[in-house]
GUZA-270770 format. One line per field, with one value per atom (N, C-alpha, C, O, CB): residue number from 0; x, y, z. Coordinates in steps of 0.001 Angstrom, whole numbers, padded with zeros to 6 digits. Glycine has a CB too. Layout:
N
num	(NUM/...)
X	(X/...)
Y	(Y/...)
Z	(Z/...)
end
This chain:
213
num	(0/0/0/0/0/1/1/1/1/1/2/2/2/2/2/3/3/3/3/3/4/4/4/4/4/5/5/5/5/5/6/6/6/6/6/7/7/7/7/7/8/8/8/8/8/9/9/9/9/9/10/10/10/10/10/11/11/11/11/11/12/12/12/12/12/13/13/13/13/13/14/14/14/14/14/15/15/15/15/15/16/16/16/16/16/17/17/17/17/17/18/18/18/18/18/19/19/19/19/19/20/20/20/20/20/21/21/21/21/21/22/22/22/22/22/23/23/23/23/23/24/24/24/24/24/25/25/25/25/25/26/26/26/26/26/27/27/27/27/27/28/28/28/28/28/29/29/29/29/29/30/30/30/30/30/31/31/31/31/31/32/32/32/32/32/33/33/33/33/33/34/34/34/34/34/35/35/35/35/35/36/36/36/36/36/37/37/37/37/37/38/38/38/38/38/39/39/39/39/39/40/40/40/40/40/41/41/41/41/41/42/42/42/42/42/43/43/43/43/43/44/44/44/44/44/45/45/45/45/45/46/46/46/46/46/47/47/47/47/47/48/48/48/48/48/49/49/49/49/49/50/50/50/50/50/51/51/51/51/51/52/52/52/52/52/53/53/53/53/53/54/54/54/54/54/55/55/55/55/55/56/56/56/56/56/57/57/57/57/57/58/58/58/58/58/59/59/59/59/59/60/60/60/60/60/61/61/61/61/61/62/62/62/62/62/63/63/63/63/63/64/64/64/64/64/65/65/65/65/65/66/66/66/66/66/67/67/67/67/67/68/68/68/68/68/69/69/69/69/69/70/70/70/70/70/71/71/71/71/71/72/72/72/72/72/73/73/73/73/73/74/74/74/74/74/75/75/75/75/75/76/76/76/76/76/77/77/77/77/77/78/78/78/78/78/79/79/79/79/79/80/80/80/80/80/81/81/81/81/81/82/82/82/82/82/83/83/83/83/83/84/84/84/84/84/85/85/85/85/85/86/86/86/86/86/87/87/87/87/87/88/88/88/88/88/89/89/89/89/89/90/90/90/90/90/91/91/91/91/91/92/92/92/92/92/93/93/93/93/93/94/94/94/94/94/95/95/95/95/95/96/96/96/96/96/97/97/97/97/97/98/98/98/98/98/99/99/99/99/99/100/100/100/100/100/101/101/101/101/101/102/102/102/102/102/103/103/103/103/103/104/104/104/104/104/105/105/105/105/105/106/106/106/106/106/107/107/107/107/107/108/108/108/108/108/109/109/109/109/109/110/110/110/110/110/111/111/111/111/111/112/112/112/112/112/113/113/113/113/113/114/114/114/114/114/115/115/115/115/115/116/116/116/116/116/117/117/117/117/117/118/118/118/118/118/119/119/119/119/119/120/120/120/120/120/121/121/121/121/121/122/122/122/122/122/123/123/123/123/123/124/124/124/124/124/125/125/125/125/125/126/126/126/126/126/127/127/127/127/127/128/128/128/128/128/129/129/129/129/129/130/130/130/130/130/131/131/131/131/131/132/132/132/132/132/133/133/133/133/133/134/134/134/134/134/135/135/135/135/135/136/136/136/136/136/137/137/137/137/137/138/138/138/138/138/139/139/139/139/139/140/140/140/140/140/141/141/141/141/141/142/142/142/142/142/143/143/143/143/143/144/144/144/144/144/145/145/145/145/145/146/146/146/146/146/147/147/147/147/147/148/148/148/148/148/149/149/149/149/149/150/150/150/150/150/151/151/151/151/151/152/152/152/152/152/153/153/153/153/153/154/154/154/154/154/155/155/155/155/155/156/156/156/156/156/157/157/157/157/157/158/158/158/158/158/159/159/159/159/159/160/160/160/160/160/161/161/161/161/161/162/162/162/162/162/163/163/163/163/163/164/164/164/164/164/165/165/165/165/165/166/166/166/166/166/167/167/167/167/167/168/168/168/168/168/169/169/169/169/169/170/170/170/170/170/171/171/171/171/171/172/172/172/172/172/173/173/173/173/173/174/174/174/174/174/175/175/175/175/175/176/176/176/176/176/177/177/177/177/177/178/178/178/178/178/179/179/179/179/179/180/180/180/180/180/181/181/181/181/181/182/182/182/182/182/183/183/183/183/183/184/184/184/184/184/185/185/185/185/185/186/186/186/186/186/187/187/187/187/187/188/188/188/188/188/189/189/189/189/189/190/190/190/190/190/191/191/191/191/191/192/192/192/192/192/193/193/193/193/193/194/194/194/194/194/195/195/195/195/195/196/196/196/196/196/197/197/197/197/197/198/198/198/198/198/199/199/199/199/199/200/200/200/200/200/201/201/201/201/201/202/202/202/202/202/203/203/203/203/203/204/204/204/204/204/205/205/205/205/205/206/206/206/206/206/207/207/207/207/207/208/208/208/208/208/209/209/209/209/209/210/210/210/210/210/211/211/211/211/211/212/212/212/212/212)
X	(000526/000001/001320/002358/-001272/000390/000961/000808/-000232/000374/001636/001539/000242/-000531/001584/000686/-001422/-002460/-003456/-001893/-002017/-003963/-003718/-004642/-003998/-002301/-003053/-003169/-003186/-002605/-003209/-003584/-005096/-005711/-002622/-005608/-006900/-007747/-008600/-006835/-006977/-007955/-008148/-009328/-007555/-007414/-007379/-008540/-009462/-005842/-008248/-009041/-010364/-011210/-008742/-010618/-012218/-012777/-013865/-012435/-011440/-012369/-012832/-013919/-011455/-011532/-011766/-013421/-014267/-010388/-013431/-014782/-015738/-016576/-015121/-015825/-017216/-017731/-018817/-017001/-016066/-016830/-017175/-017935/-016793/-016771/-017213/-018163/-018976/-015859/-018087/-018687/-020207/-021348/-017610/-019538/-021140/-020158/-019091/-023025/-021340/-021366/-021168/-021515/-023178/-020437/-020033/-021233/-021203/-018246/-021966/-022853/-022301/-021858/-024430/-022495/-021124/-022208/-023341/-019585/-021490/-022477/-021591/-020570/-023468/-021666/-021228/-020340/-020157/-021038/-019403/-018379/-017717/-016623/-019302/-019329/-019016/-018664/-018955/-020039/-018194/-017557/-015889/-015073/-018184/-015522/-014769/-014383/-014673/-014338/-013764/-013157/-011629/-010504/-012788/-011784/-011002/-009576/-008565/-011756/-009556/-008322/-008089/-007119/-008660/-008377/-007553/-007203/-007554/-008221/-006417/-006663/-006916/-006727/-006009/-007456/-008390/-007679/-007053/-010213/-007849/-007784/-008729/-009738/-007621/-008696/-009860/-010238/-009944/-010174/-010551/-011247/-012139/-013278/-012009/-011976/-013195/-012978/-011941/-013370/-014800/-014126/-013612/-013670/-014812/-012930/-012210/-013326/-013295/-010665/-013941/-014775/-014181/-014372/-016505/-013468/-012886/-011553/-011205/-014112/-010875/-009266/-009653/-008897/-007107/-010945/-011142/-011079/-010589/-013372/-011648/-011862/-010996/-011486/-012019/-009362/-008669/-008914/-008481/-007135/-009472/-009981/-011133/-011206/-010046/-012028/-012884/-013094/-013593/-014181/-012725/-012030/-011118/-011237/-011230/-010266/-009328/-010444/-010559/-007492/-011067/-011483/-012668/-012983/-011862/-013093/-014068/-014071/-015150/-014967/-012380/-011777/-011287/-010155/-011310/-012239/-011192/-010740/-010855/-011879/-010270/-009286/-008445/-007696/-009396/-007528/-006483/-006102/-007056/-006643/-004784/-004700/-004651/-003770/-003802/-005380/-004618/-004221/-004181/-004534/-003575/-002109/-002559/-002966/-000094/-002256/-002931/-001915/-000739/-003382/-002149/-001568/-001944/-003146/-002096/-001180/-000942/-000124/000838/-000840/-000351/000417/001412/001498/-000402/002249/004591/003805/002777/006455/003591/003190/003533/004387/001599/002618/002165/003469/003062/000389/004857/006122/006348/006366/007166/006584/007688/008163/009319/007311/007167/007519/008126/007498/005719/009419/009666/009439/009762/010484/008506/008220/006577/006131/008699/005762/004884/005145/004430/004246/005608/006397/006742/006541/008458/007305/007421/006835/006766/007735/005931/004489/003823/003587/003131/003339/003110/003084/002125/003983/004884/005405/004981/004394/007100/005192/004935/003246/003076/005301/002345/000488/000630/-000343/-000825/001973/002223/001383/000635/001877/001250/000569/001993/002717/000285/002284/003251/002799/001776/003650/004270/003591/003541/004173/003763/003031/002784/002510/001724/002007/003039/002872/001164/000710/004234/000449/-000673/-000702/-001269/-001511/-000145/-000217/000042/-000519/000364/001489/002737/002973/004084/004367/002156/002981/003843/003731/002400/005021/006198/005718/004815/007182/006896/007038/007181/006091/008414/007880/008259/007390/007450/009116/006026/004701/003723/003180/004001/003688/002771/003768/003223/002169/005020/005578/005198/004738/007638/005605/004924/003218/002836/004896/002587/000950/001152/000873/-000283/001746/001366/002103/001343/002406/002845/003825/003098/002946/004574/002295/001708/000448/000064/001593/-000529/-001487/-000585/-000902/-002243/000508/000476/001614/001778/000243/002357/003812/003322/003365/005262/002758/002728/001483/001327/003029/000440/-001204/-002331/-003034/-000786/-002059/-002495/-003250/-002916/-001483/-004777/-004899/-004875/-005242/-005125/-004726/-004453/-005549/-006745/-004243/-004863/-005948/-005884/-005049/-005554/-006867/-006691/-008226/-009301/-006302/-008093/-008466/-008621/-008459/-008250/-009062/-008815/-009491/-009335/-009150/-010165/-010173/-008318/-007696/-011496/-007606/-007073/-006804/-005624/-007269/-008063/-007897/-009485/-010243/-007703/-009693/-010770/-011641/-012766/-010368/-011023/-010981/-012295/-013225/-008914/-011896/-012783/-013226/-013009/-012012/-014406/-014807/-014295/-014286/-017401/-013975/-013001/-012296/-011854/-011997/-012328/-011847/-010039/-009840/-013478/-009222/-008051/-007554/-008067/-006998/-006617/-005918/-004925/-004184/-005098/-005211/-004029/-004565/-004035/-003678/-006263/-006529/-006767/-006847/-007555/-006844/-007031/-006028/-006068/-007717/-005046/-003541/-002742/-002120/-003294/-003128/-002843/-003624/-003022/-002877/-004740/-005242/-005022/-005570/-006638/-004287/-003739/-002665/-002540/-003461/-001396/-000195/-000451/000167/000545/-001423/-001375/-002411/-002030/-001745/-003779/-004463/-005424/-005391/-003937/-006245/-006754/-007890/-007748/-005900/-009141/-010683/-010239/-009204/-011775/-010811/-011534/-012639/-013680/-011760/-012466/-013599/-013417/-012665/-014511/-015029/-015760/-016095/-016623/-017453/-015809/-016069/-016571/-015838/-014946/-018220/-018779/-018807/-019587/-019929/-017724/-017847/-018710/-018577/-016095/-019487/-020052/-019765/-020391/-021373/-019064/-018305/-019004/-019733/-016770/-018494/-018809/-017843/-016619/-019088/-018612/-017596/-016720/-017464/-018647/-015795/-015081/-015127/-016239/-015341/-014154/-014405/-015436/-015860/-014164/-016262/-018318/-018718/-018700/-020178/-019223/-019731/-019498/-020391/-019296/-018130/-017484/-018181/-019334/-015128/-017367/-017802/-019266/-019590/-017688/-020343/-021602/-022355/-023485/-022288/-021391/-021900/-022997/-024221/-022681/-022528/-022770/-022122/-020997/-022273/-022915/-022382/-022319/-023286/-022613/-020815/-020337/-021170/-021540/-018468/-021235/-021880/-021241/-020842/-023077/-021153/-020006/-020134/-019962/-018608/-020497/-020817/-019500/-018986/-022694/-019201/-018643/-019487/-020711/-018200/-018920/-019835/-018948/-018144/-019452/-019497/-019511/-017867/-017257/-020463/-017076/-015675/-016040/-016619/-013429/-015241/-014889/-014206/-013248/-014229/-013511/-013087/-012192/-012693/-013907/-010372/-009843/-010371/-010742/-008567/-010232/-010568/-009480/-008964/-011365/-008755/-007778/-007931/-006868/-007608/-009092/-009552/-009624/-009928/-010379/-009282/-009535/-008394/-007622/-010292/-007784/-006457/-006788/-007972/-005934/-005902/-006281/-005458/-004307/-006115/-006138/-005301/-005929/-007158/-004390/-005493/-005881/-007523/-007990/-005019/-008336/-009593/-010069/-010841/-010101/-009436/-010233/-010344/-011409/-009922/-008663/-008652/-009371/-010118/-007362/-009290/-010829/-012157/-012932/-011409/-012224/-013878/-013920/-014689/-013131/-012790/-012797/-012557/-013111/-011703/-011685/-011568/-013915/-014725/-009410/-014054/-016293/-016536/-017550/-017748/-016419/-017070/-016607/-017469/-016868/-015667/-015427/-016323/-016904/-014378/-016595/-017497/-018687/-019346/-017369/-019686/-020622/-020607/-021591/-020978/-020041/-020638/-020023/-021143/-020005/-019411/-019284/-020691/-021272/-018037/-021427/-022934/-023938/-024873/-023477/-024086/-024573/-024606/-025472/-023922/-023366/-023297/-023569/-023759/-021860/-023552/-024361/-025505/-026233/-024003/-025614/-027898/-027954/-028874/-029295/-027151/-027911/-027614/-028139/-027431/-027027/-026832/-027294/-027036/-025931/-028104/-028578/-029009/-028212/-027700/-030383/-030976/-030560/-029989/-033271/-031011/-030386/-029041/-028596/-030454/-028421/-026832/-026241/-026130/-025451/-025811/-025152/-023792/-023814/-025817/-022551/-021601/-021147/-021154/-021009/-020737/-020056/-018754/-018819/-021025/-017840/-016337/-016287/-016596/-015128/-015696/-014889/-013896/-013216/-014357/-013920/-012676/-012253/-012426/-012676/-010802/-009211/-008712/-008779/-006967/-008111/-007387/-006707/-006267/-007229/-006088/-004883/-003880/-004039/-004935/-002365/-001781/-001124/-000637/-000716/-001262/-000829/000931/001452/-001555/001684/002773/003389/004431/002594)
Y	(-001377/-000145/001494/001833/-000218/001956/003468/004615/004810/004071/005126/006757/007023/006922/007748/007575/008223/007384/007756/007689/006161/004935/005165/004883/002249/005753/005447/007163/007116/004014/007959/009051/009023/010031/010148/008416/008736/007709/007990/007751/006615/006032/006790/006814/004541/007281/008110/009579/009876/008389/010119/011177/010888/011655/011492/009507/009064/008930/009160/007460/008406/008024/008959/008917/007349/010326/011639/012354/012935/012486/012081/012858/012260/012944/012843/010847/010300/010053/009713/008295/010500/010902/011877/011645/010411/012878/014336/014893/015776/015245/014429/015428/014357/014610/016279/013287/012431/012053/012225/014117/011470/010356/011600/012492/009295/011873/012999/012748/011532/013091/013181/012741/013337/014442/013111/011739/011790/011635/011175/010231/012207/012115/012020/012689/013526/011528/010981/010589/010837/011778/010127/009103/008220/008052/007921/007766/007040/007905/007353/006370/009018/009417/009435/009935/011060/008747/008647/007118/006089/009256/007186/005871/004794/004995/006530/004288/003525/003508/004032/002052/002971/002984/004192/004305/002548/005360/006389/007432/007353/007042/008464/009376/010500/010765/009433/012211/013300/014581/014418/012997/015689/016863/017035/017526/017928/016652/016808/018138/017679/015644/019064/020690/020856/020535/020872/021259/021565/022525/022963/020546/023088/024493/024570/023607/025320/025758/025865/026984/028195/026571/026152/027014/027004/027678/026201/025913/025522/024712/024067/024375/025056/024332/022495/021645/025425/022505/020439/020234/019181/019555/021387/020898/019424/018413/021929/019950/018519/017224/016162/018700/017237/016398/015741/014513/016796/016479/015277/014893/013788/015468/015789/015314/013818/013019/016337/013788/012395/011399/010317/012656/011463/011034/010078/008900/012202/010878/010195/009760/009533/010845/009553/009465/008071/007958/010425/006737/005379/004578/003363/004287/004983/004216/004506/003550/004444/005982/006239/007221/007748/006724/007537/009065/009868/009903/009448/010781/012513/013249/013916/013165/013625/014453/015935/016359/013901/016643/017957/018989/018700/018295/020137/021284/022130/022363/022012/022529/024060/024569/024240/024256/025674/026873/027087/027083/027912/027305/027577/028026/027420/029136/028551/028843/027938/027966/028891/027014/025893/025044/023882/025134/025058/024170/024892/024259/023804/026031/026671/025965/025575/027443/025497/024749/022839/021825/024787/023137/021635/020047/019207/021586/019759/019171/018514/017367/019390/020377/020038/019609/018910/020850/019804/020300/018505/017964/021642/017947/016598/016011/015262/016045/016190/014807/015202/014113/014703/016056/016962/016381/016100/017931/016131/015681/014053/013517/016111/013305/012704/011761/010582/013297/012862/012523/012560/012099/013286/013136/013913/014915/014866/012983/015853/017298/017647/016723/018183/019118/018975/021054/021544/017516/021856/023396/024145/023679/024194/025303/026353/027312/027458/026215/028524/029912/030140/029443/030941/031130/031043/031850/031506/031137/033108/034185/034059/034639/035005/032790/033057/031696/031387/034091/030621/029016/028988/029594/027862/028369/028063/026704/025888/027839/026849/025348/024612/024251/025061/024353/023205/022869/021645/023373/023511/023051/022169/021086/024259/023111/022963/021531/020626/024537/021687/019943/018844/017718/019746/019658/018265/017919/016752/018849/018720/018243/017003/015813/019540/017721/016790/015246/014278/017681/015130/014190/013301/012179/014808/013959/012960/012481/011380/013223/013357/013061/010953/009775/014996/011935/011055/010368/009714/011529/010254/008791/008227/006998/009417/008755/008325/007487/006757/009248/007985/007190/007411/006625/005480/008823/009318/010661/011178/009441/010993/011901/013131/013250/011756/014407/015870/016460/016539/016532/016855/017605/019103/019583/017120/020107/021462/022096/021533/021798/023157/024408/025838/026957/024450/025246/026605/028145/028938/026208/028433/029743/029866/030823/029335/028909/029347/029781/029842/029794/030194/030997/030110/029752/032956/029942/030302/031865/031901/029878/032931/034368/034674/035442/035044/034035/034463/033448/032341/035029/033910/031915/032313/031289/031035/033323/033780/032399/031581/035032/032395/030899/031367/031951/030161/030905/031680/030802/029696/032038/030815/030131/029327/029502/031287/028624/027458/025225/024179/027984/025857/024116/023383/022225/023615/024761/024269/023867/023031/025069/024886/024954/023528/023005/025492/023119/021768/020873/020413/021298/020562/019672/019868/019061/019687/020856/020832/019998/018876/022001/021043/019441/018174/017339/019294/017892/016726/015610/014447/016953/015800/015827/014594/013377/015849/015360/014619/015240/016345/014536/014824/015220/015973/015722/013675/016563/017525/017251/017570/018911/016275/016825/017292/017217/016073/018219/019559/018686/017586/020577/019144/018885/019808/020727/018671/019923/020832/020649/019938/021032/021472/020799/021788/023011/020721/021202/022165/021783/020735/022388/022059/021798/022735/023640/021893/022195/023209/024033/023919/022659/024921/026567/026537/026834/028069/026378/026384/025526/025151/027408/025205/024354/024139/022985/024849/025285/024456/023978/022751/025926/024461/023935/021829/020983/024773/021659/020073/019665/019246/019569/019842/019529/018846/017678/020671/020558/020153/019558/019873/021311/018552/017401/018462/018344/016044/019117/020150/019503/019850/021810/017774/017252/017460/017788/016559/017276/017974/016845/015675/018157/018095/017680/017824/018938/018421/016748/017321/016127/014910/017394/016982/016174/016622/017726/017023/015268/015115/015672/015799/013938/015879/016507/014932/014074/018869/015142/015004/015047/015775/016246/014342/015221/015916/015546/013745/017013/017947/017402/017686/019190/016540/015848/016865/017929/015029/016542/017028/016401/015258/016960/017901/017575/017417/018535/018538/016655/016298/016941/017399/015099/017250/017887/019218/019687/017528/020292/021520/021920/021273/021848/023380/024006/024344/024584/025566/024385/025325/025971/025617/024972/027330/028148/029769/029712/028202/030889/031331/031537/031297/032507/031761/031914/030276/030315/032341/028541/027586/027826/027805/026411/028232/027646/028599/028141/027264/029444/031185/030318/030399/032762/029602/028231/026995/026605/026649/026833/025905/026418/025923/024907/027436/027684/028608/028393/029490/029322/029248/027942/027862/030398/026563/025841/025176/024384/025097/025367/025165/025710/024876/025408/027005/027752/027463/027405/028986/027112/026981/025677/025652/027216/024801/023063/023741/024244/021178/024263/024104/024634/023932/024719/026320/026560/025510/025612/027760/024491/023232/022465/022205/022616/022119/020967/021277/020423/020405/022983/023237/023538/023761/023983/023534/023644/022011/021451/024755/021332/019662/019411/018307/018296/019708/019428/020106/019790/019275/021194/022231/023248/024096/022671/023350/024621/025987/026933/024622/025988/027408/027503/028651/027489/026774/027591/028364/028365/026600/029114/030274/030398/029378/031529/030825/030534/031921/032311/029417/032793/033816/034198/034265/034945/034384/034382/035638/036793/034582/035032/036040/037085/037031/035510/037778/039208/038936/038688/040692/038877/037662/039206/040235/036381/039169/040252/039994/038892/040801/041586/041859/042184/042845/042625/041494/041327/042541/043347/040050/042463/043841/043450/042403/044454/044772/045377/045507/046142/046377)
Z	(000021/-000171/-000060/000508/001109/-000957/-000987/000119/000748/-002118/000222/000549/001236/002189/-000854/-000349/-001212/-000533/000087/-003491/-000780/-000159/001407/002169/-000566/002014/002674/003533/004763/003357/003157/003538/002966/003314/003096/002432/001368/002958/003800/-001029/002682/003476/004950/005299/003628/005681/006579/006330/007090/006633/005391/004869/004956/005416/003575/004409/004080/005493/006021/003149/005943/007789/008620/009198/008997/008738/009163/008589/009270/008546/007342/006804/007414/008002/005264/007409/007087/009224/009693/005713/010158/010996/011806/012746/011387/011620/011729/010486/010763/011800/009200/008681/008213/007827/007381/008471/007314/005915/005326/006571/005939/003852/003579/004353/002704/002158/001606/000343/000155/001248/-000324/-001959/-002763/-003075/-002287/-003220/-004891/-005662/-005517/-005333/-006643/-008378/-009276/-009118/-008980/-009968/-011639/-011514/-012706/-012839/-011205/-010680/-012149/-012687/-009456/-012382/-013909/-014475/-015536/-014777/-014856/-016204/-015890/-016664/-016760/-014510/-014781/-015288/-014677/-014012/-016368/-017085/-016563/-017018/-018565/-016098/-015354/-016297/-015830/-015048/-017448/-018745/-018698/-019447/-020373/-018247/-018696/-017572/-016395/-019851/-018176/-017131/-017080/-018267/-016538/-016256/-016778/-015959/-014912/-016369/-016511/-015669/-014983/-015489/-016215/-013491/-013204/-012323/-011219/-012651/-012137/-012740/-011905/-012245/-014312/-010915/-009556/-008850/-008353/-008446/-008797/-007685/-006656/-005890/-007219/-006295/-005336/-003840/-003621/-006140/-003318/-002126/-000283/000729/-002151/-000652/000950/000602/-000387/002020/001988/001300/002011/002482/002410/001810/002231/000543/000134/003284/-000588/-001384/-002268/-002772/-001790/-002135/-002520/-001658/-002106/-002478/-000645/-000013/-000335/-000383/000889/-000556/-000756/-002141/-002351/-000166/-003300/-004415/-004683/-005612/-004549/-003605/-003565/-002673/-003249/-002575/-001751/-000839/-001934/-001763/000337/-002901/-003749/-005163/-005710/-003713/-006130/-006587/-006231/-005761/-006576/-006465/-005979/-007004/-006847/-005017/-007984/-009531/-009423/-009627/-011011/-009020/-009662/-008469/-007898/-011213/-008013/-007182/-007730/-008590/-006408/-007607/-007776/-007715/-006682/-007832/-009041/-008237/-008742/-009824/-008990/-007243/-007135/-007679/-007458/-005595/-008347/-008354/-006771/-006647/-009752/-005755/-004976/-005175/-005869/-003767/-004502/-004529/-003506/-002278/-004497/-004698/-003746/-002858/-003158/-004422/-002121/-000191/000755/001641/000241/000380/001329/000802/000773/001077/000365/000513/001257/002312/-000454/001477/002754/003347/003180/003790/004468/005739/005149/004843/006909/005229/004717/004808/003968/004803/006615/006718/006113/006093/007558/005488/004517/003295/002576/004355/003200/001618/001122/000035/001912/002374/002112/001910/000935/002574/003108/003038/001942/001418/004461/001205/000121/-001058/-001777/000051/-001281/-002432/-002135/-003075/-002640/-001055/-000718/-001336/-001648/000257/-001295/-001899/-002755/-003352/-001766/-003887/-005560/-005634/-006611/-006996/-004890/-004720/-005715/-006086/-002747/-006089/-006393/-006701/-007180/-007535/-006089/-006663/-007535/-008483/-006265/-007805/-008943/-008700/-007764/-009750/-009448/-009141/-009750/-010657/-009997/-009123/-009488/-010384/-011421/-008682/-010303/-010906/-012051/-012981/-010471/-012158/-013473/-013519/-013087/-013168/-013976/-014061/-014685/-015750/-014565/-014432/-014732/-015754/-015568/-013332/-017114/-017963/-016810/-016367/-019133/-016334/-015317/-014760/-014647/-014385/-014028/-013610/-014587/-014368/-013263/-015870/-016517/-017469/-018100/-017222/-017331/-018019/-016940/-017126/-018250/-015458/-014438/-014878/-014972/-012374/-015046/-015136/-016066/-015921/-015923/-017084/-018666/-018240/-018240/-020537/-018057/-017143/-016644/-017127/-015989/-015065/-014541/-015087/-014691/-013379/-016243/-016657/-017995/-018156/-017501/-018454/-019364/-019292/-020322/-020517/-018619/-017318/-016396/-016463/-016180/-015349/-014354/-013837/-012858/-013771/-015155/-014725/-013241/-012607/-014549/-013136/-012402/-013367/-014433/-011340/-012112/-012328/-012350/-011180/-012340/-012765/-012693/-012033/-012312/-014037/-011098/-009856/-009770/-009004/-008222/-010643/-010813/-010209/-010417/-012514/-009564/-009571/-010052/-009566/-009117/-011395/-012271/-012201/-013129/-013564/-011143/-010142/-009635/-010096/-008430/-008748/-008719/-007310/-006962/-009530/-006166/-005106/-004655/-005556/-005404/-003720/-003084/-002913/-002414/-002016/-003341/-003258/-004833/-005082/-003466/-005209/-006806/-007166/-006674/-008153/-008744/-008938/-010697/-011381/-008600/-011312/-012261/-012514/-011707/-011691/-013810/-014390/-015271/-016336/-015952/-014444/-014854/-015844/-015672/-013728/-017003/-018290/-017395/-016428/-019573/-018016/-017648/-017842/-018217/-015432/-017113/-017969/-019318/-019729/-017599/-019837/-021095/-022251/-023153/-021516/-021811/-021591/-021785/-022710/-020079/-020247/-020348/-021200/-022170/-019181/-021047/-022106/-023788/-024540/-021854/-024282/-025407/-025325/-025816/-025840/-024236/-024042/-023973/-024634/-022844/-023136/-022621/-023537/-023409/-021098/-024526/-025094/-024233/-024413/-026389/-023283/-022145/-021872/-021349/-020972/-022091/-021349/-020044/-019427/-020854/-019838/-018528/-018166/-018740/-018714/-016610/-015916/-014798/-013826/-015759/-015491/-014264/-013195/-013363/-014780/-012168/-010444/-009963/-009599/-009508/-009754/-008465/-007124/-006492/-008533/-006626/-004839/-004006/-004045/-003865/-003351/-002412/-001278/-001115/-002456/-000200/000954/001588/001183/000958/003195/004334/004547/004613/005588/004649/004962/006161/007096/005350/006511/007883/009132/009505/008344/009760/011198/011213/011147/012487/011313/012556/011392/011482/013511/009894/009274/009564/009626/008070/009663/008708/010207/010299/008151/011239/012416/012624/012838/013065/012412/012585/011236/010863/013153/010548/009881/008880/008920/011094/008323/006620/006049/005688/006260/005666/004259/003176/002489/003962/002648/001531/000519/000617/001418/-000655/-001892/-003473/-003811/-001841/-004385/-004731/-006036/-005975/-003466/-007191/-008942/-010060/-010237/-009869/-010720/-011314/-012841/-012830/-010933/-013708/-014761/-015902/-015535/-015258/-017081/-018483/-018732/-017947/-019277/-019745/-019280/-021363/-022384/-018644/-020865/-022276/-022976/-022257/-022215/-024186/-024724/-025365/-025727/-025296/-025612/-026379/-027831/-028098/-025985/-028882/-030314/-031098/-031079/-030942/-031834/-032503/-033539/-033959/-032658/-034334/-035174/-035302/-036399/-035251/-033894/-033680/-033615/-032907/-032718/-034480/-033634/-032053/-031814/-034390/-031004/-029625/-030183/-030436/-027946/-030517/-030094/-029458/-029417/-031286/-029062/-028046/-028329/-027215/-027693/-028962/-028975/-028237/-027279/-030624/-028872/-028402/-027255/-026638/-028583/-026555/-025456/-024620/-023755/-025044/-024711/-024305/-024089/-023137/-026316/-025024/-025657/-024144/-023265/-027991/-024552/-023216/-021683/-020701/-023413/-021662/-020089/-019912/-019011/-019692/-020942/-020547/-020877/-020184/-021838/-021492/-021573/-019693/-019313/-023083/-018820/-017826/-016863/-016169/-017753/-016639/-015906/-016184/-015146/-016009/-017696/-017864/-017135/-016396/-019066/-017054/-016688/-015541/-015631/-017486/-014576/-013420/-012810/-011983/-013002/-013368/-012928/-013201/-012407/-013593/-014082/-014319/-013225/-012389/-015240/-013412/-012151/-010628/-009762/-012088/-010404/-009169/-009047/-008079/-008561/-009982/-009836/-009958/-009362/-011863/-010593/-010319/-009176/-009033/-011182/-008029/-007250/-005823/-004661/-007582/-006400/-005530/-006190/-006590/-004660/-006429/-007777/-006884/-007427/-008245/-005040/-004328/-004647/-004655/-002672/-004862/-003888/-004646/-005872/-003359/-003769/-004422/-004042/-003353/-004127/-003910/-003506/-003676/-004843/-004029/-002747/-003269/-002371/-001143/-003427/-002940/-002419/-001397/-001688/-003775/000241/000778/000297/-000728/001435/000959/000675/001303/002496/000724/-000085/001185/001846/001174/-000235/003537/003800/003559/003232/004618/003671/003395/004287/005313/002687/003698/005214/005378/004585/005509/007112/007466/007390/007773/009221/006710/007196/008616/008781/006840)
end
C-alpha cells in the first residue's frame, strides 16, 4: 500500500466521522482505462480532500500554490502525496510540464482548481493549455463543501458532482480563441453541476484579508 493510499483512507475516515458521508454524483464519468484533468470549483481548503476521497480508481496529483511548500516537513508530506507546486499567477514551464507528465506518464489524474483561489470564481487560463499539451479530457467537478471548521464538525454534508468529460478534439487547432472557449465551457459546466446538486446553491467568495506590513 502506497503513502497516498494510506492518507486517502485516513481522509475518508475523518470525513465520515466528523462530517458524514458525502453526497457524490457522476463518478461513472471517470473511465478507469484513462487519466483525466479533474477541474474543480474551489470554495474551501477541504476541496482537494473531498475529491481525493471520492476518486477511487486512480490517485489524483493536485497542483497547489507555492506558499504551502515553504515549510519543509509539510512540503515533504505533500510531495509524497503527489502534490506539486505552481505559481497561481504565472505558472512556470516546469509546472506545466510536470502536469502533463502526471497525465501521460504516471497514470494518475491531475487535480486542478481553475479559479486558482477560494476568493474568486473567475476561471484563469491554464487548464485548457494543459489539455492542449496532454490531449486529455477535462472532467469538471462542482464541490459544495462545508465552509469552515464549524460547518465541517456540525456535519453540513458535502455535495460533489462530476460532470461529463470535455474531450480533446484532435481536429481543432487549440489557438487563443479555442483555449478561451474551453475555459468558458468549464465555467458553464460548473454552474450546471451546481444547479444539479442544489438549484438554490450560491457561492459568494469572501474578500481576502490584506496582510499587514
